[in-house]
C-alpha positions, 0 to 999 in steps of 0.5 A: 041201941035197940037189939032187934037181933035178940028180940023174941020171935014173932012165932011161938010153940015151933016144936008143936007145928008141922013142917009145912007150917014151920017152913011157912014161918021161915019163908014169910020172914025171909021175904023181909030180908030183900026189902031191908037190904034195899034200904041200904043201897045208897050206903052200899053204893057210897062204900063201893065208890070209895073201895074201887079207886083204892083197889085200882091202886093196889088196895085190898078188901078185908072182911072180918067177923065171928061165927057165921058173919066170919064164915060169910066173909070167907065165902065171899072172899074165896069165890072172888078169885075163880069167878073174877080171876083176881089174886087170892090176896085181893079179897081176904076173909078173916074169922075170929079164932082162925081157920079152925073156926070155919068149921068148929066154934072157938070158945071166947074168940069173938070176945077179944077186942085186941085179937082182930087187929092182931090178925089183920096186922099179919097182912101188913094193912096200909091206907089203900086197904078197906076193912068191913066188919061183919057183925049181926049184933053190932057189938062183937069185940073182936070186930069193934077192936079191929075197926077202931085200930084200922080207922086209926091207921088210915084204912077205910072202914065199914060194917054190916050189922042188923042193929041200928045205933050199935057200937060198930056203927059209931066206929066205921066210916060207912054203916050198912044196917039192914034191920030185918027184925026178929029171927023165927028161932029167937036170936039165931042170926044165921037165918035172916041176919045171915041172909042179909049179910050174904046178899050185901057181900054179894053186892059189894064184891060184884059191884067192886069187880065190875068197877075193876073191869072184871066183867065185860058186858054181863060176862065173867071174862076172867073166870078161872077154867077150873071144871068142864061146866066153866070151860063149856061156859067160856067156849060159848062166850068166845063163840058169841063175841068172835063168831067162831064155831064152838069147836074153834072157840073151844080150841082158842079158849084152851090155847089162851087160858081165859075168855078175855085173852081168847077174845082180845087176841082174836080181835087183834089178829082180825083187826 
């Protein structure tokens, strides 16, 4: 295993350069991320194609990680209900150390190879569920242990890591491995590695939600109307699809509570 996430930075004496130069270094490295992610599209596509039918039958999608990786999974999971109107228990993020680790590091939490499956077991996982282990290094015991047990119990398993031939890739059925290279600050995987993980999580959840029918055309027709901005966006969507004035579209949207229902009921009435 070549541990590129821990390799020495291509830049040195960072404390001696001015801010613009340092930011230039970071931006130059960031431009490598999308290229690395693009190489993984075939693997991501195969995974998505396996997840969708399971979730159509009631399966859930779990993300699991430690530190930055765990936080990124929680962010992606938490954004699915408001964006796509799905239940909060359909996409679930789990982090080593529990919810307190979202803000504060929990010493030794990621080193416990038994705790990951224990945490997942609280959700009573079954064969319709999918576990995606997120580990930049690819050798986090918390994630490895959970993937091993999940696979043994019939769950679909996948991993997102930035190191080739790492332990998680040997366990997971689907390995997504964007090799982004050394970080500007050596070993700071919240940078390029974290960005790659975030991009891939966006791709997975978006593609899955489209596959589950949560997008119509290119619109979030099931989004939760939780603030004025989203109500305004929804009003415009209803108006465009029905030909109603913005005022009438707004009233219909508030009456039915979702863009999808507002449009569907209008079309049924006027069929």
